[in-house]
C-alpha positions in Angstrom: 0.0 0.0 0.0 1.4 3.5 -0.8 2.4 5.5 2.2 1.2 9.1 3.0 3.3 11.8 4.6 1.7 11.1 8.0 3.1 10.0 11.4 1.2 7.5 13.6 2.1 8.5 17.2 1.5 6.2 20.1 2.5 6.6 23.8 3.1 3.4 25.6 3.9 1.7 28.9 3.8 -2.1 29.1 1.5 -2.5 26.0 3.1 -5.7 24.6 -0.3 -7.4 24.3 -1.7 -4.9 21.9 0.9 -2.6 20.3 1.4 -4.8 17.2 -2.3 -4.7 16.4 -2.3 -0.9 16.8 0.7 -0.3 14.6 -0.3 -2.8 11.9 -3.7 -1.1 11.5 -2.2 2.0 9.9 -0.3 0.6 6.9 -0.3 3.9 5.0 1.6 5.9 7.6 5.0 6.9 6.3 6.3 7.0 9.9 5.3 5.1 13.1 6.5 6.7 16.3 6.2 5.1 19.8 7.1 7.2 22.8 7.6 4.8 25.7 7.8 5.8 29.3 9.8 2.8 30.6 8.1 -0.5 29.7 9.7 -3.6 31.3 7.8 -6.0 29.0 8.3 -6.6 25.3 6.6 -3.4 24.2 9.7 -1.8 22.7 11.0 -4.9 20.9 7.5 -5.6 19.4 7.0 -2.0 18.3 10.4 -2.0 16.6 9.7 -5.3 14.9 6.5 -3.7 13.5 8.2 -0.8 12.0 8.1 1.8 14.7 10.8 4.2 15.8 10.8 4.1 19.6 11.9 6.9 21.8 12.1 6.8 25.6 10.6 9.6 27.7 9.8 9.5 31.4 6.1 10.0 32.0 5.1 13.7 31.8 1.3 13.3 32.0 -1.0 12.5 29.1 -1.2 16.0 27.5 2.6 16.8 27.9 3.6 13.3 26.7 1.5 13.7 23.5 2.9 17.1 22.8 6.4 15.7 23.3 5.6 13.0 20.8 4.2 15.6 18.3 7.5 17.4 18.4 9.4 14.3 17.4 7.3 13.4 14.4 8.8 13.7 11.0 5.6 14.9 9.4 3.2 17.7 10.2 0.1 15.6 9.9 -0.2 13.2 12.9 -2.6 10.4 13.7 -2.8 9.6 17.4 -3.9 6.2 18.7 -3.6 4.6 22.1 -2.0 1.2 22.1 -5.3 -0.5 22.8 -6.9 1.2 19.8 -6.7 0.3 16.1 -8.2 1.4 12.9 -10.9 -0.7 11.4 -10.3 -1.9 7.8 -13.2 0.4 6.8 -11.6 3.5 8.4 -8.1 2.6 7.1 -9.6 2.5 3.5 -11.5 5.8 4.1 -8.5 7.6 5.4 -6.4 6.4 2.5 -8.9 7.8 0.1 -9.6 11.1 1.8 -6.3 12.1 3.5 -4.6 13.5 0.4 -7.3 16.1 -0.1 -7.5 16.9 3.7 -3.7 17.3 3.9 -3.7 19.6 0.9 -6.2 22.0 2.5 -6.0 24.2 5.6 -8.1 22.2 8.1 -6.4 22.1 11.5 -7.7 18.6 12.4 -10.3 15.9 11.8 -12.7 14.0 14.0 -12.7 10.2 14.1 -15.4 8.0 15.6 -14.5 5.5 18.2 -16.3 2.1 18.8 -15.7 0.5 22.1 -15.3 -3.3 22.7 -16.4 -4.0 26.2 -16.4 -7.4 27.9 -15.6 -9.0 24.6 -18.0 -7.4 22.2 -19.0 -3.9 21.0 -21.4 -1.8 23.0 -24.6 -1.2 21.0 -26.4 1.7 22.8 -24.3 3.4 25.4 -23.6 6.7 23.6 -20.0 7.4 24.6 -19.0 4.0 23.3 -21.0 4.1 20.0 -19.6 6.6 17.5 -17.9 8.8 20.1 -16.2 11.7 18.2 -12.6 12.3 19.1 -10.1 14.7 17.5 -7.1 12.3 16.8 -5.9 13.5 13.4 -4.3 16.9 13.2 -1.7 19.3 11.7 0.8 20.0 14.5 1.2 23.6 13.4 -2.5 24.2 13.8 -3.4 22.1 16.9 -1.8 21.0 20.1 -2.8 19.0 23.2 -3.8 20.5 26.5 -1.3 20.1 29.3 -3.8 18.1 31.5 -2.3 15.2 33.3 -5.3 13.1 32.3 -8.4 13.7 30.1 -6.4 15.8 27.8 -8.0 17.3 24.7 -6.8 18.5 21.3 -7.1 22.3 21.0 -7.6 24.0 17.6 -9.6 26.7 16.0 -11.8 26.4 13.0 -13.9 23.6 11.6 -12.8 20.0 11.2 -14.3 17.3 9.0 -15.6 14.0 10.4 -14.7 10.6 9.1 -17.5 8.1 8.9 -16.0 4.6 9.7 -15.0 3.9 13.3 -11.7 2.9 14.9 -11.9 0.3 17.7 -11.0 0.6 21.3 -10.4 -2.6 23.3 -11.5 -1.0 26.6 -9.9 -2.7 29.6 -9.6 -6.4 29.1 -11.0 -7.1 32.6 -12.7 -5.1 35.4 -9.4 -5.5 37.3 -7.7 -3.5 34.6 -10.5 -0.9 34.8 -10.2 -0.5 38.5 -6.4 0.0 38.3 -6.9 2.6 35.7 -9.5 4.4 37.9 -6.9 4.7 40.6 -4.4 6.0 38.2 -6.6 8.5 36.4 -8.2 9.7 39.7 -4.7 10.4 41.1 -3.7 12.4 38.1 -7.0 14.4 38.0 -6.7 15.2 41.7 -3.2 16.5 41.2 -4.5 18.8 38.5 -7.2 20.0 40.9 -4.6 20.6 43.6 -2.4 22.7 41.3 -5.4 24.9 40.4 -6.4 25.3 44.1 -9.8 23.8 43.7 -11.7 23.6 47.1 -12.6 20.1 48.4 -16.4 20.0 48.7 -17.2 16.6 50.2 -20.9 17.6 50.6 -21.3 17.2 46.9 -20.1 13.5 46.9 -23.5 11.7 47.3 -25.1 13.9 44.6 -22.2 13.4 42.3 -22.5 9.7 42.5 -26.2 9.7 41.9 -26.2 12.1 39.0 -23.2 10.4 37.3 -25.0 7.1 37.5 -28.3 8.5 36.1 -26.5 10.4 33.4 -24.8 7.2 32.0 -27.4 4.6 32.8 -30.5 6.6 31.7 -29.6 9.5 29.5 -26.6 7.9 27.8 -28.7 4.7 27.3 -26.4 2.3 29.1 -29.5 0.6 30.4 -30.2 -0.7 26.9 -26.9 -2.6 26.9 -28.1 -4.9 29.7 -25.9 -5.8 32.6 -22.8 -4.5 30.8 -24.5 -1.1 30.7 -25.2 -1.3 34.4 -21.5 -2.1 35.1 -20.3 0.8 33.0 -22.7 3.2 34.7 -21.8 2.0 38.2 -18.0 2.2 37.4 -18.3 5.7 36.0 -20.3 6.9 39.1 -17.8 5.2 41.4 -15.0 7.0 39.6 -16.7 10.4 40.0 -17.2 9.7 43.7 -13.7 8.3 44.3 -12.0 11.4 42.8 -13.7 13.6 45.3 -12.9 11.4 48.3 -9.3 11.1 47.2 -9.0 14.8 46.6 -10.4 15.5 50.1 -7.8 13.2 51.5 -5.1 14.9 49.4 -6.0 18.3 50.8 -6.4 17.1 54.4 -3.2 15.0 54.3 -0.7 16.3 51.7 1.8 13.5 52.6 -0.7 11.1 51.0 0.4 12.3 47.6 3.9 10.7 47.9 2.5 7.7 49.8 0.0 7.0 47.0 2.6 7.4 44.3 4.7 4.8 46.0 1.8 2.4 46.3 0.9 2.8 42.6 4.5 2.1 41.6 4.7 -0.9 43.9 1.6 -2.4 42.4 2.8 -1.6 38.9 -0.2 0.4 37.8 0.9 1.5 34.3 1.4 5.2 33.8 
């Protein structure tokens, strides 16, 4: 397949199980770049075997790590995927057809639709997991990532086209993986809140849990996906509650920041 002047950029840490699938799903990228934050499994060797240039960078937070990767790309147009994501054959074909015209224009970015695989099969109704729009394709001179430690977003001005076919996200192989990720993401989010001086309002906690559950289970249609939908809504609500409890602890006991970091490292929660 002919290549296009585009870099696929992936940030990794211990992604040996899925990095090959991710890289191989973008056969038209002239460059594949992996920025690894210290994997001690076979991530680096597998990425190199599948055509990627691998650069080590200690973890900076999601937004900063993505911006660091952008600065290393050989091409201005960049496609960003997480290691547990991959292009569907339909999206790969659509991108191959439409990218030349996009790259010749002045658009800052493009929206891709993500389809989530959860508990072994795609979600059918839960709105964030069915056709979720994410800005993952961009010109680095016209767009950049926010500096958030977690839940980063691509910032750009102007309109951006939307591609039709989805890319796939193998979301958390097990609930164990999900709970470990909840701890990691909550810790990063709480540090952002601390840096901004956000007040700890524990009185909101019960309402946050209830509203988060109702939002996902009812208004985002998780209930139509059966028990899998219930699990997703409950997990999301628990995450919303846990963040506030953890932040309250962080404010009341600042020493807990370092203690938690040690605990996360000892239990090898990937960064």
